[in-house]
C-alpha positions as CSV (number, residue, x, y, z in Angstrom):
1,X,-2.3,-18.9,-3.2
2,X,-0.4,-20.2,0.2
3,X,3.1,-19.1,0.7
4,X,5.2,-20.5,3.3
5,X,8.6,-18.6,4.2
6,X,11.4,-20.3,5.9
7,X,14.4,-18.6,7.3
8,X,17.0,-19.6,10.0
9,X,15.2,-18.8,13.2
10,X,12.0,-17.1,12.0
11,X,12.7,-13.9,13.8
12,X,13.5,-11.5,11.1
13,X,13.9,-12.3,7.3
14,X,10.8,-14.7,7.2
15,X,8.5,-12.6,9.3
16,X,9.2,-9.5,7.4
17,X,8.7,-11.3,4.0
18,X,5.3,-12.9,5.3
19,X,4.3,-9.3,6.4
20,X,4.9,-7.9,3.1
21,X,2.7,-10.5,1.2
22,X,0.0,-11.0,3.9
23,X,-2.3,-8.8,2.2
24,X,-2.3,-10.5,-1.2
25,X,-1.8,-14.1,-0.1
26,X,-2.2,-16.4,2.6
27,X,0.9,-16.8,4.3
28,X,3.0,-18.4,7.0
29,X,6.6,-18.5,8.3
30,X,8.8,-20.9,10.1
31,X,12.3,-21.6,11.0
32,X,14.8,-24.2,10.3
33,X,16.2,-24.3,13.9
34,X,13.9,-22.1,16.0
35,X,10.1,-22.2,15.7
36,X,10.9,-25.3,13.2
37,X,8.9,-25.8,10.0
38,X,6.6,-28.7,10.3
39,X,5.0,-31.1,8.0
40,X,1.6,-29.7,8.4
41,X,3.0,-26.4,7.2
42,X,4.6,-28.0,4.0
43,X,1.5,-29.8,3.2
44,X,-0.7,-26.4,3.5
45,X,1.9,-24.4,1.3
46,X,1.6,-24.0,-2.5
47,X,4.9,-22.6,-2.5
48,X,8.0,-22.6,-0.2
49,X,10.4,-19.8,-0.1
50,X,13.5,-20.3,1.8
51,X,15.9,-17.3,2.6
52,X,19.0,-19.2,1.6
53,X,19.6,-22.1,-0.7
54,X,21.0,-24.4,1.7
55,X,17.7,-24.4,3.8
56,X,16.3,-26.5,0.7
57,X,18.8,-29.1,1.5
58,X,17.9,-29.1,5.2
59,X,14.0,-29.3,4.4
60,X,14.7,-32.3,1.9
61,X,16.7,-34.0,4.5
62,X,13.9,-33.8,7.1
63,X,10.9,-34.1,4.8
64,X,12.0,-35.8,1.6
65,X,8.6,-37.3,0.6
66,X,6.8,-33.8,1.0
67,X,9.7,-31.8,-0.5
68,X,9.6,-34.0,-3.5
69,X,5.9,-32.7,-4.2
70,X,6.6,-29.1,-3.4
71,X,7.9,-26.0,-5.2
72,X,10.7,-24.8,-3.2
73,X,12.4,-21.6,-4.3
74,X,15.5,-20.3,-2.7
75,X,15.2,-16.1,-2.3
76,X,18.8,-16.0,-1.5
77,X,18.1,-12.8,0.6
78,X,20.9,-11.3,2.6
79,X,20.7,-11.5,6.6
80,X,20.6,-7.7,6.7
81,X,17.7,-6.4,4.8
82,X,16.8,-2.9,4.1
83,X,15.1,-1.1,7.0
84,X,12.8,1.1,5.0
85,X,9.6,-1.0,4.7
86,X,8.6,0.5,1.5
87,X,12.0,-0.3,-0.3
88,X,11.8,-3.7,1.2
89,X,8.5,-4.2,0.0
90,X,9.1,-3.0,-3.5
91,X,12.3,-5.4,-3.5
92,X,10.4,-8.5,-2.3
93,X,7.4,-8.1,-4.5
94,X,9.5,-8.0,-7.6
95,X,11.8,-10.9,-6.7
96,X,8.9,-13.2,-5.5
97,X,6.4,-12.4,-8.2
98,X,8.7,-13.3,-10.8
99,X,9.1,-16.6,-9.2
100,X,5.4,-17.6,-8.6
């Protein structure tokens, strides 16, 4: 399964989440504003995870036809995540696995 993780700038949250799932899934990450998500990435992904709900609206505005065909899931992750990687991995695995 191919997972795409999208955050505001693709600097922290989406990169961290991508790292957590890289061993079990094919993953990519992108931003809304910096390192912006592309139509190629959306076509590639089986599931798109956005860090906050309002990013779904922005993706739909930019790529309405592609988004209509995709499963887009809002994780609603806080901007500040646990620094302990094990704690973060446990939190994310539980949340994401329930959604795929």
